[in-house]
C-alpha positions in Angstrom: 100.2 -11.7 119.3 103.6 -11.1 120.8 104.0 -10.5 124.5 106.1 -7.5 125.2 108.4 -6.7 128.1 110.0 -3.0 128.6 113.0 -1.2 127.2 115.6 -0.6 130.1 115.4 2.3 132.5 113.6 5.6 131.8 116.8 7.6 132.5 118.6 5.5 129.9 115.9 6.2 127.3 116.0 9.9 127.9 119.8 10.0 127.2 119.5 8.1 123.9 118.6 9.5 120.6 115.9 8.0 118.4 118.3 6.0 116.2 120.0 4.4 119.2 116.6 3.5 120.8 115.6 1.7 117.6 119.0 -0.1 117.5 118.6 -1.1 121.1 115.1 -2.3 120.6 116.1 -4.5 117.6 119.2 -5.9 119.3 117.8 -6.7 122.7 115.7 -9.7 123.7 116.2 -11.5 120.4 114.8 -8.6 118.3 112.0 -7.8 120.8 111.8 -5.2 123.5 112.3 -5.9 127.1 109.8 -3.9 129.2 110.2 -3.0 132.8 107.8 -0.1 133.4 104.8 1.8 132.1 106.9 5.0 132.1 109.3 3.4 129.6 106.3 2.6 127.3 105.2 6.2 127.6 108.7 7.4 126.6 108.6 5.3 123.5 105.2 6.7 122.6 106.3 10.3 123.2 109.3 9.9 121.0 107.0 8.7 118.2 108.5 5.3 118.1 105.6 3.2 119.3 104.8 1.8 115.9 108.5 0.8 115.4 108.7 -1.0 118.7 105.2 -2.5 119.1 102.6 -3.9 116.7 98.8 -3.7 116.5 97.4 -6.5 118.6 100.3 -6.6 121.0 99.1 -6.9 124.6 99.9 -5.3 127.9 98.8 -6.3 131.4 97.9 -3.8 134.1 96.6 -4.5 137.6 93.4 -3.4 139.3 93.5 -4.6 142.9 94.1 -8.3 142.7 92.9 -8.5 139.1 94.9 -8.4 135.9 93.6 -6.4 132.9 94.7 -7.4 129.4 94.9 -4.5 126.9 95.3 -4.8 123.2 97.1 -2.1 121.1 94.5 -1.0 118.6 96.1 2.2 117.1 99.2 4.3 116.9 98.8 8.1 116.7 95.2 7.5 115.9 93.8 9.7 118.6 94.9 13.4 119.1 96.0 14.3 122.6 93.9 17.0 124.2 97.0 18.6 125.6 98.7 20.2 122.5 102.2 19.8 124.0 102.0 16.1 123.2 102.1 14.9 119.6 101.8 11.1 119.8 99.4 8.5 121.3 99.0 4.8 121.5 95.4 3.5 121.9 94.8 0.4 124.0 91.5 -1.4 124.7 90.5 -4.1 127.1 90.7 -7.4 125.2 87.5 -8.7 126.9 84.6 -7.1 128.8 85.5 -6.1 132.4 81.9 -6.2 133.6 78.3 -5.6 132.5 76.6 -2.3 133.3 73.8 0.0 132.3 74.8 2.7 129.8 72.3 4.9 131.6 69.3 4.5 133.9 65.7 5.2 133.1 65.1 8.9 133.5 62.3 10.6 135.4 59.1 11.4 133.6 58.6 14.7 135.4 60.9 17.2 137.2 59.3 19.6 139.7 61.0 22.9 139.0 58.6 24.4 141.6 56.5 22.9 144.4 53.9 20.6 142.9 50.7 20.5 145.0 48.9 17.3 145.8 46.2 16.5 143.3 45.5 14.9 139.9 47.7 15.3 136.9 47.7 14.0 133.4 50.1 13.6 130.5 49.7 12.5 126.8 51.8 10.0 125.0 53.4 11.2 121.7 52.6 9.0 118.7 55.6 7.1 117.4 56.3 3.9 115.5 58.4 2.1 118.1 56.0 2.6 121.1 52.5 1.6 119.9 50.7 0.4 123.0 49.5 3.8 124.1 50.1 6.1 121.1 48.1 9.3 121.4 46.4 8.3 124.7 46.3 10.5 127.9 46.9 9.1 131.4 46.3 10.5 134.8 47.6 9.9 138.4 46.9 11.5 141.8 49.5 12.7 144.2 48.4 12.3 147.8 51.2 14.7 149.0 52.8 17.9 147.9 56.0 17.4 145.9 58.7 20.0 146.8 60.8 21.7 144.1 63.6 19.4 142.9 61.5 16.3 143.2 61.0 13.7 140.4 58.1 11.5 139.2 59.3 8.2 137.7 57.4 5.7 135.6 57.4 2.1 136.8 57.1 0.1 133.6 59.1 -1.5 130.8 59.3 -1.1 127.1 56.1 -1.2 125.1 53.8 -2.2 128.0 50.4 -0.5 128.3 50.5 2.2 130.9 47.0 1.6 132.4 47.4 -0.1 135.8 51.1 0.7 136.0 52.4 3.3 138.5 54.6 6.3 139.0 57.0 6.6 142.0 57.7 10.0 143.5 61.2 10.9 144.7 62.5 13.8 146.8 65.4 14.4 144.3 67.5 12.8 141.7 69.7 10.9 144.1 67.0 9.6 146.3 66.2 5.9 145.9 63.4 5.7 148.4 60.0 6.6 147.0 57.9 9.1 148.9 54.8 7.6 147.4 53.5 5.4 144.6 50.6 6.4 142.5 48.5 4.2 140.1 48.2 5.3 136.5 44.8 5.2 134.7 43.6 6.4 131.3 42.0 9.7 131.6 42.3 13.5 131.3 41.5 14.5 134.9 43.3 17.2 136.8 46.1 19.4 135.5 47.7 18.7 132.2 51.5 18.3 132.3 51.8 18.2 128.5 52.8 15.7 125.8 55.8 13.4 126.1 57.5 14.6 122.9 60.4 16.3 124.6 59.2 19.8 123.9 57.8 20.5 127.4 60.6 21.8 129.7 59.8 19.7 132.8 58.2 16.7 131.1 60.6 14.1 129.6 60.4 12.4 126.3 58.6 9.0 126.8 61.5 7.1 125.3 63.9 8.4 128.0 61.4 8.0 130.7 61.1 4.2 129.8 64.5 3.3 128.5 67.1 5.9 129.6 69.2 8.4 127.6 71.6 7.6 124.8 73.7 10.7 125.2 77.3 9.7 125.9 78.2 12.9 127.7 75.3 12.5 130.2 75.7 8.8 130.6 76.3 7.0 133.9 78.8 4.6 132.2 81.1 7.5 131.2 81.1 8.8 134.8 81.8 5.3 136.2 84.7 4.6 133.8 86.4 7.9 134.7 86.0 7.8 138.5 88.2 6.5 141.4 85.5 7.2 144.0 83.9 4.6 146.2 80.5 3.1 145.7 77.7 5.6 145.9 80.2 8.4 145.5 80.9 8.9 141.8 77.5 9.6 140.2 75.9 13.1 139.8 72.8 14.0 137.8 73.7 15.5 134.4 70.2 16.9 133.8 66.9 17.4 135.6 65.6 14.0 134.7 68.7 12.0 135.4 68.5 9.0 137.8 71.2 6.9 139.4 72.4 3.8 137.5 72.4 0.4 139.1 76.2 0.6 138.9 76.3 3.2 141.7 76.7 0.4 144.2 80.1 -0.4 142.7 83.2 1.7 143.1 84.4 3.7 140.1 86.4 1.8 137.4 89.6 3.6 138.2 89.5 2.5 141.9 92.5 0.3 142.8 94.0 0.8 139.4 97.8 0.5 139.1 99.0 4.1 139.8 101.9 3.8 137.4 99.5 2.8 134.6 97.2 5.8 135.5 100.2 8.1 135.3 100.9 7.4 131.6 97.4 7.6 130.2 95.9 11.0 129.1 92.9 12.6 127.5 92.3 12.7 123.8 89.7 14.5 121.6 86.6 12.6 120.6 83.5 13.2 118.6 80.1 11.6 119.4 76.9 11.9 117.4 73.7 13.2 119.0 70.2 11.9 118.4 67.8 13.9 116.3 64.8 13.2 118.6 65.8 15.2 121.7 69.3 16.4 121.2 69.1 18.1 117.8 71.3 15.8 115.8 74.8 16.7 114.8 77.6 15.9 117.3 79.5 17.1 120.3 83.2 17.0 120.9 84.8 16.1 124.2 88.0 15.3 126.0 88.1 11.6 127.0 90.3 9.6 129.3 88.5 6.2 129.6 86.0 5.9 126.8 83.9 3.5 124.8 84.6 3.1 121.1 82.2 4.5 118.5 80.4 2.8 115.7 82.8 4.2 113.0 85.9 3.4 115.1 84.8 -0.2 115.1 84.6 -0.2 111.3 80.9 0.1 111.5 80.1 3.1 109.3 78.8 6.6 110.1 76.0 7.6 112.5 73.6 10.0 110.8 76.5 11.0 108.5 78.6 11.9 111.5 82.1 10.5 111.5 82.8 9.7 115.1 86.4 8.7 114.4 88.3 6.8 111.8 88.3 3.0 112.1 91.1 1.7 114.4 93.6 -0.5 112.5 92.9 -3.4 115.0 89.3 -3.5 113.6 89.7 -2.3 110.0 92.9 -4.1 109.0 91.8 -7.5 110.3 88.1 -7.3 109.5 86.0 -9.9 107.7 84.3 -7.0 105.9 85.5 -5.5 102.7 84.1 -2.1 103.7 82.8 -0.5 106.9 79.4 -2.0 108.0 77.3 -3.5 110.7 77.3 -7.1 109.6 79.0 -9.9 111.5 82.7 -9.4 112.0 84.7 -11.8 114.0 87.2 -9.3 115.4 84.3 -7.4 117.1 83.4 -10.3 119.3 84.2 -9.7 123.0 84.0 -12.2 125.8 83.4 -12.3 129.6 84.0 -15.4 131.6 84.4 -17.3 128.4 81.0 -16.3 127.0 80.6 -13.9 124.0 78.9 -10.7 125.0 76.7 -7.9 123.9 79.0 -4.9 124.6 78.4 -1.1 124.6 79.7 1.5 122.1 79.3 5.2 122.9 77.3 5.9 119.7 73.6 6.6 119.9 71.0 5.3 117.5 70.5 8.8 116.1 66.8 8.3 115.3 65.9 7.5 118.8 66.4 9.2 122.2 67.3 6.0 124.1 68.8 3.3 121.8 72.6 2.9 122.1 74.8 1.1 119.6 76.5 -2.1 120.7 78.4 -5.1 119.5 76.6 -8.5 119.5 78.0 -11.9 120.4 78.2 -12.7 116.7 80.3 -9.5 116.0 77.6 -7.4 114.3 76.6 -3.8 115.3 73.1 -3.4 116.7 71.3 -1.2 119.3 69.3 -1.5 122.5 67.9 0.5 125.4 70.3 2.5 127.5 69.0 1.0 130.7 70.0 -2.6 129.6 73.1 -4.2 131.2 75.8 -5.0 128.6 79.5 -5.7 128.6 82.0 -2.9 129.0 85.4 -2.9 127.2 86.8 0.6 127.5 89.8 2.1 125.7 92.3 4.7 126.7 95.6 6.3 125.4 99.1 6.2 126.5 100.4 9.8 125.9 
């Protein structure tokens, strides 16, 4: 990979026509390009010359506080700018994982749309192949205190454990992290029925999301964190009635202390992301993204429930071990952190589940795991 420096001054670039810029690029620095500012890179991109001056796999370095971030060029004019006045883009992605984080926290089991009086309540577990410990069973718990409207009841358990003997914690609202009370769960049908945990009851969550979190990119905590410059405990807001704060809330937003010149040259692009068929109706949703995670298809991994979430970036497709898009091991999908190969998040859901999110593995394959897991984060963005 070549190391690039900038083209002269921005004012100089603005006065040159395209042909002269190319001639200058070829003639200077032994056939390379000498770089002195991010704004000059942006000018090259806006003139549609990025692919003439740079190459896939070339790297740039930005600063975030005292840290240096290494970015790979993964595509030219691959992403469409959200602002139609701009016609060109250059996509860059962190070479390695910046940190590890939850995609999304476990969601609440129940949301109190109205005051919920003290007393005994029960809920039934929807039958499903992935969660077999309590399929079809009904469980109960007793609130010692009234729960005011806006409160949440949260399961305290992990994947595929039996519910009997576990507990629920009661919180005043979605942002509260101090429980009002803790109630033991037992098998039984006593008290008032809240419903079945199949996602069809307005204020009772799907059991998958109550245990493992949500795989919806637009609602995810990781999306909020990547696009915030706010301090710790200041960037997260609930995106639905069941949402709970991620463990990442104790860290400042990813854009905090980021090089201001770098931030000035990146812009939003249009993205498509598949929705799961269990709770979100399948299909997809389109969004404008600044900092984002790559999708399964963009990593040369094939489609998600027949949804094309973006064409494969040349960085992954052109240098792949695979002869066609797929989820098998592919060495160019391996990401590191502190010298160790990582599991790292994509933004794609596993469309047949409400909680599972696609990710890259340390071997370079595409797999999936629970949204509340902590995996590596290697975001991408576009110079526009």
